[in-house]
N, C-alpha and C positions, 0 to 999 in steps of 0.2 A: 187691706190691700186696695189699691186704687185700680179702677178699670180703665186708666188712661192708655191710649194706644202707644206702642213703642215704634219709633221710627225704624223702618226696614230698608230705607233707601241707602244705596251704596254711595260712598264718597267718590268724587271724580279723581282719577289719578292723573297727575300732570307729569309730563316727560320733558326734560330740558334737552333741546337739541342744539349742539354747538355748531355754528356755521363757520366754515373756513373761508376766510376772505383773503383777497390779494393784499399784501401789506402796502400801506400807504406811505410813500417816501417822506412826506411832510411830517406825518405822525412819528415816524422813526427818528427824524431829526429832533423833534420836540422831546422825545424820551431821552435822547443823548444829552440834550441841553440840561434838562431838569435833573438828571442823575449825576451831573458833575459834582465834585465835592463842594464847590462854591455855589451851585445852583445856577439860576439864570435870572436876568432882569428883563424888563419890558423891551429894552433895546436889543438884547440878545434874541428874544423871540421874534422881533421885527426883522432881524437880519436873515432869518431863515424863511422869510416871505410869509409869515403868519401874521396877518394884519387884524385879527380879531382881538377881543379882550384877553388878557393874560389868564384870567380865571377860566375862560373857555379852553385854553390850552392845557391848563391843569386838569380839567375834567377829562380831556382826551387821554392824558397820561394815567389818570385814575382808572379809566375803563380798561387799561392795559394791565391792571393789577398792582399798581404802585400806590404807596401812601404818600400824600403830598402835604406840604405846609408852606406858610408864608412867613418869612423873617423880615420884620420891620424894625429898622433902627433909625433913630431921629437923625435927620440931616443926610440920610443915604437913601438910595433907591431900594424899593422892596425886592427881596430875593425870593424866588420860588424854587423849592427844593422837593425832589421826589426820591423816595427810598423803596426798595423792594419790600412788599408787605409780607 
């Protein structure tokens, strides 16, 4: 038997606290756009006054619990689609 000391320290317990936030109108518009059956293009995203990169808009939708993907076809604009995870 070894005389090594056993660790007696307790592990820290982490508690996840969900914050309730006021819904952001722009974010709600983005979710509606990306969840359409055909998804959305960069032009659609710009029409709702979101002038950041489309990938940033996808990240916003992902944080709302959606699974996102990008559909790229040659000769067409990229389509960004979100589905409920």
